[in-house]
C-alpha positions as CSV (number, residue, x, y, z in Angstrom):
1,M,75.9,139.7,110.8
2,I,75.6,138.6,107.2
3,D,72.0,139.0,106.1
4,V,70.1,136.3,104.2
5,E,70.4,137.8,100.8
6,D,74.2,138.1,101.1
7,L,74.4,134.5,102.3
8,I,72.3,133.4,99.3
9,A,74.6,135.4,97.0
10,L,77.7,133.5,98.4
11,V,76.0,130.2,97.6
12,R,74.8,131.3,94.2
13,N,78.4,132.1,93.2
14,Y,79.2,128.4,93.0
15,N,75.6,126.9,92.8
16,P,73.3,129.0,90.6
17,R,70.6,126.3,91.0
18,T,70.5,126.7,94.8
19,N,67.1,126.5,96.6
20,E,66.9,130.1,97.7
21,D,63.6,129.6,99.4
22,L,64.9,126.8,101.6
23,I,67.8,128.9,102.8
24,R,65.5,131.9,103.4
25,R,63.2,129.7,105.5
26,A,66.0,128.2,107.5
27,Y,67.5,131.6,108.1
28,A,64.2,133.0,109.3
29,Y,63.5,129.9,111.5
30,G,67.0,130.0,113.1
31,L,66.7,133.8,113.8
32,K,63.3,133.2,115.4
33,M,64.4,130.2,117.5
34,H,67.5,132.0,118.8
35,E,65.7,135.3,119.5
36,G,66.8,136.8,122.8
37,Q,69.8,134.6,123.1
38,S,73.3,136.2,123.2
39,R,76.9,134.9,122.9
40,Q,79.5,135.5,125.6
41,S,80.7,138.6,123.6
42,G,77.2,140.1,123.9
43,E,76.4,139.7,120.2
44,P,73.0,138.1,119.2
45,Y,73.5,134.3,119.2
46,F,72.3,133.8,115.6
47,T,75.5,135.6,114.3
48,H,77.3,132.3,115.1
49,P,75.2,129.9,112.9
50,V,75.3,132.4,110.1
51,A,79.1,132.7,110.3
52,V,79.4,128.9,110.3
53,A,77.2,128.8,107.1
54,A,79.4,131.4,105.5
55,I,82.6,129.3,106.3
56,L,80.9,126.3,104.5
57,T,80.1,128.4,101.4
58,E,83.9,128.9,101.0
59,Q,84.1,125.1,100.5
60,R,81.2,125.3,98.0
61,L,79.0,122.9,99.9
62,D,75.4,121.8,99.1
63,D,72.2,123.5,100.3
64,A,71.5,120.8,102.9
65,T,74.9,121.5,104.6
66,I,74.4,125.3,104.5
67,V,70.9,124.9,106.0
68,T,72.3,122.5,108.7
69,A,74.8,125.2,109.6
70,L,72.0,127.7,110.1
71,L,70.0,125.3,112.3
72,H,72.8,123.3,114.0
73,D,72.2,124.7,117.5
74,T,68.4,124.8,117.4
75,I,67.6,121.3,118.7
76,E,70.1,121.7,121.5
77,D,69.6,125.3,122.6
78,T,66.1,126.2,121.7
79,K,62.5,124.9,121.9
80,S,62.9,123.4,118.4
81,T,62.5,119.6,118.1
82,Y,63.7,117.0,115.7
83,S,60.2,116.2,114.4
84,E,59.6,119.9,113.7
85,V,62.8,120.2,111.7
86,V,61.7,117.1,109.7
87,R,58.3,118.7,109.0
88,L,59.8,122.1,107.9
89,F,63.0,121.1,106.2
90,G,62.9,117.4,105.4
91,S,64.6,114.3,106.9
92,E,68.0,114.9,105.3
93,V,68.5,118.2,107.1
94,A,67.0,116.9,110.3
95,E,69.4,113.9,110.4
96,L,72.3,116.3,109.8
97,V,71.2,118.7,112.5
98,D,70.7,115.8,114.9
99,G,74.1,114.5,114.1
100,V,75.8,117.8,114.8
101,T,73.9,118.1,118.1
102,K,75.1,114.7,119.2
103,L,78.7,115.6,118.3
104,T,78.4,118.9,120.3
105,N,77.4,116.9,123.3
106,L,80.3,114.5,123.1
107,Q,83.1,115.3,125.7
108,L,86.0,114.4,123.5
109,S,88.6,115.6,126.1
110,S,87.1,113.7,129.0
111,A,88.7,110.8,130.9
112,Q,90.3,108.2,128.7
113,S,87.8,105.4,128.9
114,R,84.9,107.8,128.2
115,Q,86.9,109.6,125.6
116,A,87.4,106.3,123.7
117,E,83.7,105.6,123.7
118,N,83.0,109.2,122.6
119,F,85.5,108.8,119.7
120,R,83.6,105.7,118.7
121,K,80.4,107.7,118.6
122,L,82.2,110.5,116.6
123,F,83.3,108.1,113.9
124,M,80.0,106.3,113.8
125,A,78.3,109.6,113.1
126,M,80.8,110.4,110.4
127,S,80.3,107.1,108.8
128,K,76.6,107.9,108.4
129,D,77.2,111.3,106.8
130,L,80.6,113.0,106.7
131,R,78.9,116.4,106.2
132,V,78.1,116.3,110.0
133,I,81.8,116.7,110.8
134,L,82.3,119.4,108.2
135,V,79.6,121.5,110.0
136,K,81.2,120.7,113.3
137,L,84.7,121.8,112.2
138,A,83.3,125.0,110.8
139,D,81.5,125.5,114.1
140,R,84.7,125.0,116.0
141,L,86.6,127.3,113.7
142,H,84.2,130.2,114.2
143,N,84.2,129.6,118.0
144,M,88.0,129.8,118.0
145,R,88.0,133.0,116.0
146,T,85.7,134.6,118.5
147,I,87.0,132.8,121.7
148,K,88.0,136.1,123.5
149,G,84.4,136.4,124.7
150,M,84.8,133.3,126.9
151,K,86.2,133.1,130.4
152,P,90.0,132.3,130.5
153,E,89.6,128.8,131.9
154,K,87.0,128.0,129.2
155,Q,89.3,129.4,126.5
156,A,92.1,127.1,127.7
157,Q,89.8,124.1,127.7
158,K,88.5,124.7,124.2
159,A,92.0,125.5,122.9
160,R,93.4,122.2,124.2
161,E,90.5,120.3,122.7
162,T,91.0,122.0,119.4
163,M,94.8,121.4,119.4
164,E,94.5,117.7,120.4
165,I,91.4,116.7,118.5
166,F,89.8,119.0,116.0
167,A,92.9,120.4,114.3
168,P,94.4,116.9,113.7
169,L,91.0,115.6,112.5
170,A,90.8,118.5,110.0
171,G,94.4,117.6,108.8
172,R,93.5,113.9,108.5
173,M,90.6,114.8,106.3
174,G,92.9,116.8,104.0
175,M,91.6,120.3,105.1
176,Q,95.1,121.6,105.7
177,W,94.2,125.3,105.7
178,M,91.7,124.6,108.5
179,R,94.1,122.6,110.5
180,E,96.7,125.4,110.3
181,E,94.2,128.1,111.3
182,L,92.8,126.0,114.2
183,E,96.3,125.2,115.5
184,D,97.3,128.8,115.3
185,L,94.2,130.1,117.0
186,A,94.7,127.5,119.8
187,F,98.4,128.4,120.0
188,R,97.4,132.1,120.6
189,V,95.4,131.0,123.7
190,L,97.7,128.3,125.1
191,N,101.1,130.0,124.6
192,P,100.6,133.7,123.7
193,D,104.1,134.7,124.7
194,A,105.7,132.2,122.3
195,R,103.4,133.2,119.5
196,N,104.1,136.9,120.0
197,S,107.8,136.2,120.1
198,I,107.8,134.5,116.7
199,I,105.7,137.3,115.2
200,R,108.2,139.9,116.6
201,R,111.1,137.9,115.1
202,F,109.3,137.8,111.7
203,I,108.9,141.5,111.8
204,T,112.6,142.0,112.5
205,L,113.6,139.5,109.8
206,Q,111.5,141.3,107.2
207,R,113.0,144.6,108.2
208,E,116.5,143.2,107.7
209,T,115.9,141.2,104.5
210,G,113.0,143.0,102.9
211,D,110.1,141.2,101.3
212,V,111.7,137.8,100.6
213,V,108.3,136.2,99.6
214,H,107.8,138.8,96.8
215,R,111.3,138.4,95.4
216,I,111.3,134.6,95.3
217,T,107.8,134.5,93.8
218,A,109.0,136.9,91.1
219,D,112.1,134.7,90.5
220,I,110.0,131.5,90.1
221,R,107.6,133.3,87.7
222,A,110.5,134.5,85.6
223,E,112.0,131.0,85.3
224,L,108.6,129.5,84.3
225,E,108.1,132.2,81.6
226,K,111.5,131.3,80.1
227,A,110.4,127.7,79.9
228,Q,107.0,128.8,78.5
229,I,105.0,127.1,81.2
230,E,101.7,128.7,82.4
231,A,101.2,128.5,86.1
232,D,100.2,130.6,89.1
233,V,102.8,131.2,91.8
234,Y,101.9,132.0,95.5
235,G,104.2,132.5,98.4
236,R,103.7,133.0,102.1
237,A,105.4,132.9,105.5
238,K,104.4,129.8,107.5
239,K,102.0,130.1,110.4
240,P,103.5,131.0,113.9
241,Y,102.5,127.6,115.4
242,S,104.0,125.7,112.5
243,I,107.3,127.5,113.0
244,W,107.2,127.1,116.8
245,R,106.5,123.3,116.4
246,K,109.6,122.9,114.1
247,M,111.7,124.8,116.6
248,Q,110.6,122.4,119.3
249,E,111.0,119.2,117.2
250,K,114.4,120.1,115.8
251,D,115.6,122.0,118.9
252,L,116.6,125.0,116.8
253,A,116.6,128.7,117.5
254,F,114.5,130.9,115.2
255,S,117.7,132.3,113.6
256,R,118.8,128.7,112.6
257,L,115.4,127.7,111.2
258,S,115.6,127.5,107.4
259,D,112.3,126.7,105.6
260,I,110.0,129.3,107.2
261,Y,108.7,130.3,103.8
262,G,106.4,128.2,101.6
263,F,105.6,128.6,97.9
264,R,103.0,126.9,95.7
265,V,103.0,126.6,91.9
266,I,99.6,125.7,90.4
267,C,99.5,124.6,86.8
268,T,97.1,122.9,84.4
269,S,98.5,119.3,83.9
270,E,100.4,116.6,85.6
271,Q,103.1,116.8,82.9
272,D,103.6,120.4,83.7
273,C,104.1,119.5,87.4
274,Y,107.2,117.5,86.5
275,R,108.5,120.1,84.0
276,I,108.2,122.8,86.7
277,L,110.1,120.6,89.1
278,G,112.9,120.3,86.5
279,V,113.0,124.1,86.0
280,I,113.2,124.8,89.8
281,H,116.0,122.2,90.3
282,Q,118.0,123.6,87.4
283,R,117.7,127.1,88.8
284,W,118.2,126.4,92.5
285,R,120.1,123.7,94.4
286,A,117.8,121.0,95.8
287,V,118.2,120.0,99.5
288,P,118.9,116.3,99.7
289,G,116.2,114.2,101.5
290,R,113.5,116.9,101.2
291,F,111.8,115.7,98.0
292,K,108.3,114.0,98.2
293,D,106.2,112.9,95.2
294,Y,102.6,112.7,96.4
295,I,101.4,112.6,92.8
296,S,102.7,109.1,92.1
297,Q,101.9,108.1,95.7
298,P,99.0,110.1,97.0
299,K,98.2,110.4,100.7
300,S,95.2,108.4,102.0
301,N,93.1,111.6,102.3
302,G,93.4,112.2,98.5
303,Y,96.3,114.8,98.7
304,R,98.5,115.0,95.6
305,S,101.4,117.3,95.1
306,I,105.1,117.4,94.6
307,H,107.2,118.8,97.5
308,T,110.8,119.9,97.2
309,T,113.0,122.2,99.3
310,V,115.7,124.3,97.6
311,S,118.3,126.8,98.6
312,G,117.0,130.2,97.4
313,R,118.3,133.7,97.7
314,D,121.0,134.2,100.2
315,G,121.2,130.5,100.9
316,K,117.8,130.5,102.6
317,R,115.8,127.2,102.2
318,V,112.3,127.5,100.8
319,E,109.7,124.7,100.3
320,V,108.0,124.6,96.9
321,Q,104.8,122.6,96.4
322,I,103.8,121.9,92.8
323,R,100.3,120.7,91.8
324,T,97.5,121.0,89.2
325,R,94.4,123.1,89.9
326,Q,92.3,120.0,90.5
327,M,94.9,118.7,93.0
328,H,94.9,122.1,94.6
329,E,91.1,122.0,95.1
330,V,91.5,118.7,97.0
331,A,94.5,120.0,99.0
332,E,92.4,123.0,100.1
333,A,89.0,121.3,100.6
334,G,90.1,117.7,101.5
335,V,87.2,115.3,101.9
336,A,84.8,118.3,101.5
337,A,85.7,118.3,97.8
338,H,83.5,115.3,97.4
339,W,80.4,117.5,98.1
340,S,81.7,120.7,96.3
341,Y,79.4,122.3,93.7
342,R,80.3,124.2,90.6
343,D,77.7,125.8,88.3
344,G,74.9,124.0,90.1
345,E,76.4,120.5,89.7
346,R,78.4,118.4,92.0
347,A,82.0,118.9,91.1
348,R,83.5,115.7,89.8
349,N,87.1,116.0,90.9
350,P,89.1,112.8,90.0
351,F,91.5,113.4,92.9
352,A,88.8,113.8,95.6
353,V,88.9,110.8,97.9
354,D,85.8,108.7,98.3
355,P,84.5,109.5,101.8
356,S,83.1,106.0,102.3
357,K,86.5,104.4,101.8
358,W,88.2,107.0,104.1
359,I,85.7,106.4,106.9
360,A,85.9,102.6,106.4
361,S,89.7,102.8,107.0
362,M,89.1,104.7,110.3
363,T,86.2,102.5,111.6
364,E,87.2,99.0,110.4
365,R,88.5,98.2,113.9
366,L,85.6,99.8,115.9
367,D,84.6,96.5,117.4
368,E,88.1,95.1,117.9
369,G,90.2,95.3,121.0
370,D,89.5,97.4,124.1
371,H,88.8,101.1,124.5
372,N,92.4,102.1,125.0
373,D,93.6,100.2,121.9
374,F,90.9,101.8,119.8
375,L,91.6,105.3,121.1
376,E,95.4,104.9,120.5
377,N,94.7,103.7,117.0
378,V,92.4,106.7,116.2
379,K,95.0,109.2,117.5
380,L,97.8,107.5,115.6
381,E,95.6,107.7,112.4
382,M,94.7,111.3,113.0
383,Y,98.2,112.6,113.9
384,S,100.3,110.8,111.4
385,D,101.5,111.6,107.9
386,Q,102.0,108.7,105.5
387,V,104.9,106.8,103.9
388,F,104.6,104.3,101.1
389,C,106.8,101.2,100.9
390,F,106.9,98.4,98.3
391,T,106.6,94.6,98.8
392,P,109.1,92.4,96.9
393,K,106.3,91.9,94.3
394,G,105.9,95.7,93.8
395,D,102.6,96.1,95.8
396,V,102.3,99.4,97.8
397,I,101.9,99.3,101.6
398,Q,100.7,102.5,103.1
399,L,102.0,103.3,106.7
400,P,102.1,106.3,109.0
401,R,105.3,108.3,109.2
402,G,107.8,106.8,111.7
403,A,106.6,103.2,110.9
404,T,109.1,100.3,111.2
405,P,109.5,97.0,109.4
406,L,107.4,95.5,112.2
407,D,104.5,97.8,111.4
408,Y,104.9,96.8,107.7
409,A,104.8,93.1,108.7
410,Y,101.6,93.5,110.7
411,A,100.1,95.6,107.9
412,I,100.5,92.6,105.6
413,H,99.1,90.0,108.0
414,T,99.0,89.5,111.8
415,R,100.7,86.0,111.3
416,I,103.6,87.7,109.4
417,G,104.0,90.2,112.2
418,N,103.9,87.7,115.0
419,S,106.6,85.5,113.3
420,C,108.9,88.3,112.2
421,V,112.6,87.8,113.1
422,S,114.3,90.4,110.9
423,A,113.8,92.5,107.8
424,K,115.6,93.7,104.7
425,V,115.1,97.3,103.4
426,D,116.3,97.8,99.8
427,G,118.1,94.5,100.1
428,I,120.1,95.3,103.2
429,R,119.3,93.7,106.6
430,V,118.2,96.3,109.1
431,P,117.1,96.3,112.8
432,L,113.4,96.0,113.4
433,W,113.3,99.5,114.9
434,T,114.5,101.2,111.7
435,R,112.2,104.0,110.5
436,L,111.0,103.4,107.0
437,K,111.1,106.1,104.3
438,N,109.0,106.7,101.1
439,G,109.7,104.4,98.2
440,Q,111.7,101.8,100.1
441,S,111.3,98.1,99.3
442,V,110.8,95.9,102.4
443,E,111.2,92.2,102.8
444,I,110.1,90.4,106.0
445,I,112.0,87.3,107.2
446,T,109.9,85.0,109.5
447,A,110.6,81.9,111.5
448,E,108.4,79.2,113.0
449,G,108.1,79.4,116.7
450,Q,108.9,83.1,116.9
451,M,106.5,85.1,119.2
452,P,106.0,88.8,119.8
453,Q,108.2,90.3,122.5
454,S,107.0,92.9,125.0
455,S,109.7,95.4,123.7
456,W,108.0,95.4,120.3
457,I,105.2,97.6,121.8
458,D,107.7,100.5,122.0
459,I,109.0,99.8,118.5
460,V,105.8,99.9,116.4
461,T,103.7,103.0,115.7
462,T,100.5,101.7,114.2
463,G,97.4,100.8,116.2
464,R,97.0,97.6,114.3
465,A,100.5,96.4,115.2
466,K,100.2,97.4,118.9
467,A,96.8,95.7,119.2
468,A,98.1,92.5,117.7
469,I,101.2,92.4,119.8
470,R,99.2,93.0,123.0
471,K,96.7,90.3,122.1
472,S,99.6,87.8,121.6
473,L,101.3,88.8,124.8
474,R,98.0,88.5,126.7
475,E,97.6,84.9,125.4
476,E,101.2,84.1,126.2
477,D,100.9,85.6,129.7
478,R,97.7,83.7,130.3
479,G,99.5,80.4,129.7
480,R,102.3,81.4,132.0
481,F,99.8,82.6,134.7
482,V,97.8,79.4,134.5
483,K,101.0,77.4,135.3
484,L,101.9,79.7,138.1
485,G,98.3,79.6,139.4
486,Q,98.5,75.8,139.5
487,E,101.5,76.0,141.9
488,L,99.9,78.7,144.0
489,A,96.6,76.7,144.2
490,R,98.5,73.5,145.2
491,A,100.4,75.3,148.0
492,A,97.2,77.0,149.3
493,F,95.3,73.7,149.4
494,D,98.2,71.8,150.9
495,H,98.4,74.4,153.7
496,I,94.9,73.3,154.9
497,G,95.5,69.6,154.2
498,K,93.4,69.5,151.0
499,K,94.0,68.7,147.3
500,A,93.6,71.2,144.5
501,T,91.6,68.8,142.3
502,D,90.0,69.9,139.0
503,K,86.5,69.5,140.6
504,A,87.5,71.7,143.6
505,L,88.8,74.4,141.3
506,R,85.7,74.3,139.1
507,T,83.5,74.6,142.2
508,A,85.6,77.6,143.5
509,A,85.5,79.2,140.0
510,R,81.7,78.9,139.9
511,T,81.3,80.3,143.4
512,L,83.5,83.3,142.5
513,G,81.5,83.9,139.2
514,L,84.4,83.0,136.9
515,A,84.2,81.1,133.6
516,D,86.1,78.0,134.5
517,E,89.1,76.6,136.5
518,K,91.5,77.9,133.8
519,D,90.2,81.4,134.4
520,L,90.6,81.0,138.2
521,L,94.2,79.7,137.8
522,A,95.1,82.6,135.4
523,R,93.8,85.1,138.0
524,L,95.7,83.4,140.7
525,G,98.9,83.5,138.7
526,S,98.5,87.2,137.8
527,A,97.8,88.1,141.5
528,E,94.3,89.2,140.7
529,L,93.1,86.5,143.2
530,T,94.8,85.0,146.2
531,G,95.1,81.4,147.1
532,R,93.6,82.2,150.5
533,R,90.5,83.6,148.7
534,V,90.1,80.5,146.6
535,V,90.3,78.0,149.5
536,E,88.1,80.3,151.7
537,T,85.2,79.9,149.2
538,L,85.3,76.1,149.8
539,Y,86.6,75.7,153.4
540,P,85.9,78.9,155.3
541,E,86.2,77.2,158.7
542,L,89.7,75.8,157.9
543,V,91.0,79.1,156.6
544,Q,89.8,81.1,159.7
545,A,91.9,78.7,161.8
546,T,95.1,79.7,160.0
547,A,94.4,83.4,159.7
548,D,96.9,84.3,162.5
549,E,99.3,87.3,162.1
550,V,102.6,86.0,160.7
551,D,105.7,86.7,162.9
552,A,107.7,89.3,160.8
553,R,110.9,87.9,162.3
554,R,110.3,84.4,160.7
555,P,107.9,84.9,157.8
556,V,109.5,82.1,155.7
557,V,109.1,78.3,156.0
558,G,112.2,76.1,155.3
559,L,115.0,77.9,157.1
560,G,117.1,76.3,159.8
561,A,116.7,77.5,163.4
562,D,120.1,79.2,163.2
563,Q,119.9,80.5,159.7
564,S,119.5,84.3,159.1
565,F,117.9,85.6,155.9
566,R,117.3,88.7,153.9
567,R,115.3,89.5,150.7
568,A,117.2,90.0,147.5
569,G,117.4,93.7,146.4
570,C,117.3,92.7,142.7
571,C,113.8,91.1,142.7
572,Q,112.3,92.2,146.1
573,P,110.1,89.1,146.6
574,V,106.9,89.6,148.7
575,P,104.6,87.0,150.4
576,G,102.4,85.3,147.9
577,E,105.2,84.9,145.3
578,R,107.1,81.7,144.8
579,I,110.5,82.0,146.3
580,V,113.8,80.1,146.6
581,G,116.8,80.7,148.9
582,I,120.5,80.9,148.0
583,T,123.0,80.3,150.8
584,Y,126.0,82.6,151.3
585,R,128.9,81.8,153.6
586,G,128.8,84.2,156.6
587,T,125.6,86.1,155.4
588,G,122.9,83.4,155.7
589,V,120.2,82.9,153.1
590,V,119.2,85.4,150.4
591,I,115.6,85.0,149.3
592,H,114.8,85.4,145.6
593,A,111.6,85.3,143.5
594,I,111.6,82.1,141.5
595,D,111.7,84.0,138.2
596,C,114.6,86.3,139.2
597,P,117.2,86.5,136.4
598,A,120.0,86.6,139.0
599,L,119.4,82.9,139.8
600,E,120.9,81.9,136.4
601,E,124.4,82.2,137.8
602,F,123.6,79.5,140.5
603,E,122.3,76.9,138.1
604,E,125.5,74.8,138.4
605,Q,125.5,75.1,142.2
606,P,122.4,73.1,143.4
607,A,123.9,72.6,146.9
608,R,123.3,76.3,147.6
609,W,119.6,76.2,146.8
610,V,117.1,76.1,149.7
611,D,113.4,75.2,149.1
612,L,111.4,78.0,150.8
613,H,107.8,79.3,150.9
614,W,106.1,82.0,152.8
615,H,104.1,81.4,156.0
616,A,100.3,81.5,155.5
617,G,98.4,84.2,157.2
618,R,98.5,88.0,157.4
619,H,101.9,89.6,157.0
620,A,102.9,93.0,158.3
621,A,103.5,95.8,155.7
622,A,107.2,95.4,156.0
623,Y,108.3,94.4,152.5
624,T,109.7,97.2,150.3
625,V,109.1,97.0,146.6
626,S,110.4,99.6,144.1
627,L,107.9,100.8,141.5
628,E,109.0,102.7,138.4
629,L,106.5,105.3,137.1
630,T,106.3,107.6,134.1
631,I,104.1,110.5,135.1
632,S,102.9,113.8,133.5
633,N,105.0,116.8,134.4
634,D,102.1,118.8,135.7
635,T,101.0,120.6,138.8
636,G,99.8,118.3,141.6
637,V,100.4,115.0,139.8
638,L,103.1,113.8,142.3
639,G,100.8,114.7,145.2
640,R,98.0,112.7,143.8
641,I,100.3,109.7,143.3
642,C,101.3,109.8,146.9
643,T,97.7,110.1,148.0
644,L,96.7,107.1,145.9
645,I,99.4,105.0,147.5
646,A,98.4,106.1,151.0
647,E,94.7,105.3,150.2
648,Q,95.8,101.7,149.7
649,K,97.3,101.6,153.2
650,A,100.8,101.5,151.9
651,N,103.8,103.6,153.1
652,I,106.3,105.4,150.8
653,S,109.8,104.8,152.2
654,D,111.8,106.5,149.4
655,L,111.3,108.4,146.2
656,R,113.8,109.4,143.5
657,F,113.7,110.9,140.1
658,T,115.5,109.2,137.2
659,D,114.6,111.4,134.3
660,R,113.0,114.8,133.9
661,K,111.6,116.1,130.6
662,P,109.4,119.1,129.8
663,D,106.3,116.9,129.5
664,Y,107.0,113.9,131.9
665,Y,109.0,112.6,134.8
666,R,110.3,109.1,135.5
667,V,110.4,108.3,139.2
668,I,111.1,105.3,141.3
669,V,108.9,105.0,144.4
670,D,109.8,102.5,147.2
671,V,106.6,101.3,148.9
672,D,106.2,99.1,152.0
673,L,103.7,96.3,151.4
674,R,102.1,93.2,153.0
675,D,102.0,90.7,150.1
676,V,101.6,90.3,146.4
677,E,97.8,91.1,146.7
678,H,98.7,94.4,148.4
679,L,101.2,95.1,145.6
680,H,98.5,94.4,142.9
681,M,96.1,96.7,144.6
682,V,98.6,99.6,144.7
683,M,99.7,99.1,141.0
684,T,96.1,98.9,139.9
685,A,95.2,102.1,141.6
686,L,98.2,103.9,140.1
687,E,97.6,102.4,136.6
688,A,94.0,103.8,136.7
689,E,95.3,107.4,137.3
690,T,95.2,109.3,134.0
691,D,98.5,111.1,134.6
692,V,100.4,107.8,135.0
693,A,101.6,106.8,131.5
694,Q,103.5,103.6,132.6
695,I,104.0,101.6,135.8
696,A,106.2,98.5,136.4
697,R,108.1,96.9,139.2
698,H,111.7,98.2,139.1
699,R,114.2,95.3,138.9
700,D,117.7,96.3,139.6
701,L,120.2,93.5,139.0
702,S,123.1,95.7,140.2
703,R,121.6,95.2,143.7
704,K,122.0,91.4,143.7
705,P,124.2,90.0,146.5
């Protein structure tokens, strides 16, 4: 364990004016509070807070942050209290320690609804003081470095949380070195065989080719000396996880992977950056499409650098990053550079991003949309890199990598996105699903009356665009559901000899605890509420009289005595849905849902249409509906799906897989149901299951008569 004088020496290296007495008192207090406590490895517990403090000295952070690291577990794990920390070390330190304690208690890998709320709390804590998350990240880094002391199941849980949350968060904050180390430490736990395989291949490659890094570094230095440019050159092999991820993304074997080596050239001025780029491109052949200028267009986390990939010795591709020393400080420290000290003063790095602006961009939609929209937006923000596009006027629009013209349109204004019909990229009309690239100029073409389509959800990548599209679709659906609800209400009231007047509907809505009659009709139309339930609230005695079991042989009203019938396989209508019959010579009547696309071909044949509706009452569970599910490819998931369906008193009559991928399955499940309310219950139960990514009714027009 680092003793207090060595820790103070680490701080004094970058901050000669450090408050040594404050650090000594915090060290002694933490040591006393954690006395008798041990880590899973058997070491004294206080070795952990000291190690976290040492990690933060590498980022040259202020005294309050170092003291917070020493005390960050005291309020949670010892008899220490918030008021005592205020009395001994001041309110600033106490607030930071309390913030870290609250972050530690957040279960960020919990169920999705709770996870969304916990992410809200995480970003609210960060918005108060970003140093809280810097301590938490250092805490997680040391825990991952010493994870072998934990039980295997705990190791796996911590590693997944690190890979899914803390590593991307570190990257989004510009702390790329920490992201890479966290990912690699988690990779070592989650997939040790893959990591060891890559390390073995590296060793074999070095044995066959020698020290490639040393040779290329020497070559770059020699070229810079010829051009009389002063710069430092560093080279390294990329981390095992970074290589493995590229192998997975590009579906390449290790032997075919090219840019597994990375080189950095650090110089004194921005002008030298571009001179060095010219020297490198003159000496080695540049790889097309692999040049990025983050100096003229910095990333949102403050990162600035020039990236280029060239064909080096023996045709091997290598990536070269060129930046100034100030840019390099931000690239290494990220947002932490805002608090960095040098010679006892806060370092004024012109490239360090303003933390308040960064946090504002992450929290501006905290109170908009639902939990899932917010969580999706946060994860998109954390995981994505950036591209920069230009408006026709030359303004810059910043978007995540993989963004489309639709994302661009919504980034300008929701109204522009909603009315978008097409786009031009660099003057050429392109499909709306085109992936935008850095530096492209984008023009959006709009039209009055255009509305978002449900397929747009799968095209866009930004949380803002997804939330706006969903909101518009919900409003559009509500109007459609209200119209459908009016018809269902009319039929339900007609069945008992009553009229569905506005006053009756308002009274039913009030009795059911709904806002108004429009809300009631919308719920009727979306099958959240049944017509029987509505009339039952007003006329319970009349409803009871009609609650007989429906004869499964004649469940439909409107057929002739000698007419046979069958349900259409394309739309699979169920009781409670509006239906229509189409007559076929020799086969009787085929019953379709009123919104079935197959009905279009009969529009010019009105004589074949038969007005039908379902008998009121309780139907038998004899109506098969096909449901299409996208589910996680994980142990026990399919069993849980089947159990959920059984719990809703529904029977599975068939099940078939349509797509199998390493991380998910697509499956069609045929379920026997009573009516549309039963269908809604089954779909709601499945949609609430965390391992179900998507669920929808499967419409197969190839099965039409």
